[in-house]
N, C-alpha and C positions, 0 to 999 in steps of 0.2 A: 286197805289203802289209807294213807294219812290224808287228812283234810287240809285245805288251804290254811287253816288257822294254826296248824302245826308245822307247816313247811312252806317256805317262800323261796322262789328261785333267785339265783344270782344272775342267770342269763335266760332270756326268752328268745328262741329262734322261731321265726314264723314265715310262712309262705304268703305271697300276695294273691295270685289268681285262684279263685275258688275258696279263699280263706279270709284274708282281710279285705279283699276287693269283692264287692257284690257282683251279681250276675250282670249288672249294667256297667261293670268296670270302674266303679268309683269306690273310694275308701269308705268302709263302714264307719260312721261318725263316732259312735260310742267306743268301739274297739280302738280306733285311732286315738281318741282322747285318753283312754286308759294306758295305752302303750307310751304315750308322751309322759304321763304321770309316773309310770314305772321307770322310765329313763331318768326323770328328774329325781327319783329316789335312789338312783345309783345302780339300778339293774341294767345290765347290758341287754339292749334290744337289737337283735340281729336279723335283718331280712335274709331269707334263704330261698332263692327263686330261680327259675329258668330264664328270667328276663336279663337283658344286658344292663350294664352299669348305668348308662345314660337314663334309662327309665327308672331304675332304682334310685338314682340320685334325686330325681324330681319328687318321688314319694318321701324320701328321707328328709327333704327340706320341709315338706308339709308336716311330717311327724316330729320334726325337730330332734332327730337322732343323728349322731355323727360317729358311730362306732363301726366295727367290722361288718362287711357285707359279703354274702355268698351269692354269686351271680352265675348265670349260665349253667345251672344245675351242679355247681361246685367246680366247674372247669376254671373259673376265675374267683379268687378270694382277695378282697381288698381290706386294707387297714380301716378305710372308710370309703363311702361311695365316691369321694373326691380323690382317693388314692392314698398312699401308693399301693401297688399290687404286691400281695403276699405270695400268691401262687398262680401259675398259669399253665394249663395242661392242653396240649394239642395232639392230634393224631396225624399220621404221615400224609404228606401231600399227595403221594401216588394213590392212596386209598380215596382221598377226597376227589381226585381227578376221575377215578373209575366210577364213583357214585354220580358225579356231575355228568359224565358222558352217558351213563345209563338213563339219567333223568332227561337229558336233552333228546336222546333218541326216542323217548316215549312221551315227550311233551309235558313232563311233570315240573312244577314250579318248586324250587328249593329256596330256603333262606340259609345263607352261608356266612358264618362269622369268621373273619380273618383279622387277628389283632383286635383293634378297636372298632373295626368297621363291619357292619352287617350288610350283605348284598342280597338283593332280590332279582330274580329274572324278570325281564321287562314284560309288562302287560300292554295290551293295545292302548295307544295314546300316551303312554308314559315317556317322558324324556329320559335319555340315558345320562349317567353321570351321578355325581354326588348330590344328594338331597340335603344333607347336613354333614358335619364332620364325622358322623358315625353311621350314616345310612347312604346306600348307593343303589342304583339300578344298572344291571348289566344285560346285554343282549341275549347271552346264553349263560346257563349255570356254569359251564366250563370257564367262562371269563372271570368268575369270582375266585377261582382256586389259584391264587397267585403265590400262596405259601401254605404251610400246614394249618388246617382248620382247627378252630376251637370247637365249633359246633356246625353241623348241618341239620336243618329241620325240614321235614317233609310232611305234607298234609293230605296229598292225594291218596285215596285208599289203596289203589293198585301199587303206587309208589311205596307206600308204607310196607306192604307185604314183600315186595321185591327187594327193596334196600335192606330191610331187616334180615331177609334170607341171605343176601349177599354178605352182609357183615358177620352173621353168625356162622356161615359155612366156610368162608374163605379168610376172614380177617378177625377172628375171635380174639387173637392175641395182640391185635393192633388197634382195635377200637371196640366200643360197646354201644349198645342201643338202649334207649329209655322210651317206653311207651307212655303216652299221656291219654287219659280217659276224660270224656265229657260227662256232664251230669247224668246223662242217660245210660252211662256204663259202656258206651261204645268207644272204640279207639278213635281219638281225635287227631293225633299227630305222633310222629316219631322223631326223636333226637338221636344223632350220632355224635359220640364224644370219645375222648381219649380213655383208655383203661384207667381206672381210679378216679375218674371225674364223676363224683356223686356227692350229694349233700351231706352224707354221713362222714366221709373222710374229710370233707371241707370243714364240717363242724368240729371234728377232732383237732384240726389245725388251729382253728380259732380258740378252742379251749386250751390248747397247749400254749399258745401265744399269751393268753390272758391269765393262765395259771388257775383255771377253774376246773373242778372235778365234775364228772358226769352226774354225780349225786345232786348237783345244784342246778340242773338244767331242765327247763320246760320247752317242749317243742309243739308247735301248732301247725297242722297241715291238712291237705285234702286229697293228695294224689299218690300214686304208687311210688313216685320218685322221692316222696317224703319218708318212706319207710326206713331207709338207712339212717335218717336223723332220729326217728322214733327209737331206734335201737341204741342210741347214744344218750338217751334222756332218762331222768328219773320219772318224769311225768310226760306222757305223750297224749296229745289231744287231736282227734280227728273231727272234722266237720261232718254233720249228718249228710251232706251232699257228697261225701267221699265214697268211692267204691267199697264194697263190702270187705274186700281183702285188706284195705287200709284200716277200716274200723275194727277189724278183728285183731290187729296188731296193737292198736292204741290202748292206753290206759283207760281212757274214757271218751265218749262221743259227745260233742257239743251240738247245739243248734246249728243250722246251716249258715253259710256266709251271708245269706239274705236276712237272717234273723239274729244278727249280732253274735255269732258263735264265738268270736274272739273275745268280745266283752264278757260273755258268760264264763269263758275259761279263766279269764283274769280275775273275775270276782270269786269264782269257785275256789281258786287257789291263793286267795289272800292278797292279790296285788292291789285290790281296792276294797274298802269297807262295804 
């Protein structure tokens, strides 16, 4: 494998949770500083995350980056976190309704993203309605499905198994599921997306728009949904807190997100002396 002194990327795609964010949910300071420096040197620094764009925009302001952003696991791709939208993928409304009804019947809480708004089922004591222009509380999961969803997220263990089974057995051609793992290797949540909504295809779109070859791409991530990106990169770097199947795919494993793994990766591959 070439060392960083022989190869420098034109584009760095990186995840937030479990990668640039520590286990306390804050940006790793050294990794953030080096990403800023990379952007200042003309490298495209591209967040690729399951987070919605409003969250991504706040981080991008801190990082002082203003280029393409891959959000909602690739279901939304933006020219920058401020817009415009380059790509938006949804799955059918009737599939979303069936998932919501199943969740309501069993008391599972869903997070449902429709357009620019993410809806949560009401918890005791929460007021109904908009909390902000992009966040709202609904009485039932069903109330959120007013149009074709971009994403439905479920964290209840029973709900994860049931909704995953439903999507795979009845709607495999109309939606797909992504499993997210916690640091202990256990399944933490499940996302339901449109077919083709993944970080790898989204990264391909960004590379096409920017005219950059995969040979000039570094990817840094920590979860199974980062694997499609790893397959599009010359150098792929997994955090040591990643599941084993992710580390097996990666070019190299970095220290954990709590040990400045992103900073290590950028230094290792020549972004910083």
